[in-house]
C-alpha distance (Angstrom), angle and dihedral (degrees) to the residues before:
residue distance angle dihedral
M1 . . .
T2 3.79 . .
R3 3.79 123.5 .
E4 3.80 91.3 -108.6
N5 3.81 90.7 52.5
E6 3.81 89.8 50.0
L7 3.80 90.7 51.3
Q8 3.79 92.4 48.5
A9 3.82 89.5 49.6
A10 3.81 89.7 52.1
I11 3.81 90.9 50.4
T12 3.80 90.2 49.2
C13 3.81 91.0 51.6
K14 3.81 92.5 48.6
C15 3.81 92.8 48.4
L16 3.80 92.0 48.6
E17 3.80 90.2 48.3
C18 3.80 91.0 51.3
S19 3.82 91.7 49.3
C20 3.83 95.8 44.2
G21 3.80 91.3 -109.8
M22 3.80 96.1 -57.1
R23 3.81 110.6 137.7
G24 3.80 92.8 -165.1
E25 3.79 90.4 56.4
V26 3.81 90.0 52.7
R27 3.81 91.5 50.2
D28 3.82 92.5 47.3
C29 3.82 95.8 40.5
K30 3.80 113.1 148.4
L31 3.82 96.5 -170.2
K32 3.81 96.1 109.3
S33 3.81 91.3 163.2
C34 3.82 88.9 70.5
A35 3.80 110.8 102.3
L36 3.80 89.6 -138.6
W37 3.82 94.7 52.4
P38 3.83 95.9 99.2
Y39 3.81 90.4 49.5
R40 3.80 99.8 45.3
P41 3.78 115.5 128.9
Y42 3.82 129.2 -116.9
Q43 3.81 96.1 43.2
R44 3.74 133.2 122.8
A45 3.82 116.4 -90.2
K46 3.82 94.7 -122.6
V47 3.81 90.5 56.9
V48 3.80 90.8 52.0
S49 3.78 95.1 52.3
A50 3.81 93.3 46.2
A51 3.80 94.1 46.4
R52 3.80 95.3 49.0
E53 3.78 94.1 59.6
T54 3.78 114.9 117.0
P55 3.82 121.7 -143.4
R56 3.82 88.2 -95.8
G57 3.80 91.2 54.0
R58 3.81 95.2 -107.8
Q59 3.78 117.9 129.1
M60 3.83 115.9 -119.3
D61 3.77 119.4 -135.5
V62 3.81 126.9 -138.5
F63 3.80 92.2 -99.9
E64 3.83 92.5 56.0
V65 3.79 91.8 50.6
L66 3.78 93.3 49.6
E67 3.79 90.4 47.7
A68 3.81 90.6 51.1
I69 3.79 93.8 52.0
G70 3.75 96.9 36.9
């Protein structure tokens, strides 16, 4: 398993914990102030790409998000 896969698995676990294990709640999460919101699992691809945009228009990667919250 690559480091990026491990990080995505950790994000998935945290999101499921926050939503009491309900995948639909993770997908429909409204908590946009959460640093993990753009990276949450079970969402449509177009939402992911739009949400990951930085103010300068550059897309953040998982490592940058984890560094920002960590």
